[in-house]
C-alpha positions in Angstrom: 27.6 132.1 75.8 30.3 130.9 77.7 31.6 127.1 76.6 32.5 124.6 79.5 34.9 122.6 79.3 34.1 118.5 80.2 36.8 117.0 79.0 40.2 115.2 80.6 42.6 117.8 79.4 43.3 119.5 82.9 43.6 115.9 84.6 47.5 114.9 84.7 48.5 117.3 82.6 51.5 117.6 80.5 54.1 120.9 81.8 54.1 121.8 84.5 51.0 122.1 86.2 50.6 119.7 88.7 46.8 120.9 90.3 44.9 117.6 88.7 47.3 115.0 89.3 45.5 112.1 90.6 45.5 109.5 93.4 47.0 106.3 93.0 47.0 102.9 94.9 48.2 101.1 97.9 50.2 103.7 98.6 50.3 104.0 102.3 51.8 102.6 104.9 50.3 101.9 108.8 52.0 102.7 111.5 52.0 102.0 115.3 54.5 101.6 118.3 53.0 97.8 119.2 52.8 97.5 123.6 56.6 97.3 124.6 55.7 93.8 126.2 54.8 92.8 123.4 57.1 94.4 120.9 60.8 92.9 121.1 62.7 95.7 123.1 59.3 98.6 123.0 60.4 100.6 120.9 60.3 98.0 117.6 57.3 100.2 114.9 55.6 98.2 113.1 54.8 99.0 109.6 52.6 97.6 107.4 53.1 96.2 103.7 49.6 97.6 103.1 47.2 95.7 100.5 44.4 97.3 101.0 43.0 99.5 103.6 39.1 101.1 104.7 40.9 104.8 105.0 39.6 106.8 108.5 35.8 107.8 108.7 34.4 110.5 110.6 30.2 110.2 111.3 28.1 112.7 113.1 25.1 111.6 114.5 22.1 113.8 114.3 19.7 115.1 117.5 16.0 115.4 116.4 14.5 118.3 118.3 11.2 118.9 117.9 9.5 122.3 118.0 5.6 123.3 116.7 4.5 120.9 113.9 9.0 120.8 112.9 11.6 118.9 113.0 15.7 120.6 113.8 18.3 118.3 113.1 21.9 119.2 115.1 24.6 116.9 115.5 26.1 114.6 118.6 27.4 112.1 119.5 30.5 112.1 117.0 32.2 108.3 116.3 34.2 106.6 114.2 33.9 103.6 112.7 36.3 101.0 112.8 39.3 100.7 110.2 39.9 97.6 108.5 42.8 96.8 107.0 44.3 93.9 105.0 47.8 93.3 105.0 50.2 91.2 103.5 52.1 89.0 105.2 56.5 87.7 104.2 58.5 85.2 106.0 61.1 86.5 107.3 59.1 89.6 109.5 57.5 89.0 113.0 54.9 91.0 112.3 52.7 87.8 112.7 53.8 87.3 115.9 53.7 91.0 117.2 49.8 91.5 116.5 48.8 87.7 117.9 50.5 89.1 121.1 49.4 92.3 120.9 45.6 90.5 120.6 46.6 88.5 123.6 47.1 91.7 125.5 43.3 92.7 124.5 42.1 89.5 125.1 43.4 85.9 126.3 42.1 82.5 124.9 43.9 80.2 127.4 42.9 82.8 130.7 39.5 84.4 129.3 40.6 87.1 130.7 39.4 91.1 129.4 43.3 93.8 129.6 43.2 96.3 130.3 42.8 99.3 128.1 46.0 101.4 129.0 47.6 98.3 128.9 46.5 97.8 124.2 45.8 101.4 123.4 47.7 103.1 120.9 48.0 105.3 119.1 49.6 105.3 115.1 49.0 106.9 111.7 47.7 106.6 108.1 49.7 107.9 105.6 48.5 107.8 101.9 51.8 108.6 99.9 51.8 110.8 96.2 52.7 108.2 92.9 56.4 108.8 93.7 55.5 106.5 97.4 57.7 108.7 98.9 55.4 112.4 99.7 52.8 112.4 102.2 49.9 114.1 100.2 47.9 113.0 103.6 48.1 111.9 107.1 45.8 110.7 109.8 46.7 110.1 113.1 44.7 106.9 115.1 43.8 107.4 118.0 43.8 105.2 120.8 43.8 101.5 118.2 43.7 98.3 119.5 43.2 95.7 117.0 39.4 94.4 117.6 39.5 91.2 115.8 42.7 89.6 114.0 42.6 86.9 110.6 45.3 85.1 109.8 44.8 84.3 106.8 44.7 80.9 104.6 47.3 79.5 104.1 48.5 77.1 100.7 47.3 78.3 98.0 48.5 77.8 94.6 50.6 80.5 93.0 50.3 83.2 95.6 53.9 85.4 97.4 52.5 85.6 100.2 49.2 85.0 102.8 46.9 88.5 103.2 46.3 89.7 107.1 43.0 91.0 107.9 43.1 93.1 111.1 40.2 95.0 112.0 41.4 98.3 114.0 38.6 100.8 116.6 39.7 103.8 117.2 38.9 106.1 119.6 39.2 109.0 117.5 40.9 110.5 114.0 42.5 112.6 113.8 43.0 114.4 109.7 47.0 116.6 109.8 46.6 116.3 106.0 50.1 117.1 104.2 52.7 116.5 105.9 
C-alpha cells in the first residue's frame, strides 16, 4: 500500500525547488495610459500604488437546450465583471486628479453629458509579481477599460498616512497573458 504524504513539506521547501512557492499578497499593479486630453503630456502612464484588487475574471452564460425530457447546456455569451481597485493616494502624485478628469470624460456632472466610448476607453495591464517584487508571475490584459465609479476616500482619519481611493473599472474583455 502506497503512503500518501499530506504534509506541507512541499510548500516553500529549503533547497533548489521553487515548484511550490506561495503567492504573496499586495504584489501587483494596474498600469494604464489615461486619455491624452487627461494626462499632462498625453503619454503619461498611471501605475497605481495598489492596496487591493479583484483579479480579472471571465464568465460564460449558460444556454439551455431542451430536447425531449432532458436539457443540455452549452456556453453562451462571455461576460467580464467589473474590477474593483483600492489604491493609496499620496500627496505628491496627481493620480486622483487624473482619475477625476478621466471619469469626467465618461460623465460630466456640470453639463450632464455622457462621453463617447472612443474618448474614454483605454487598454491596460494587471500584473502580479513574485515575492521578490520584481519578476512577473502573471499578467492580464484589460481591454476597453474605463472608470465606472470613483470614490476618493475618507479624509481626516487619525494615524492614517494616506487615503485609500476606490475605483471600479469596467472592461470589455480580459486576456490572460501568463508569465511575461
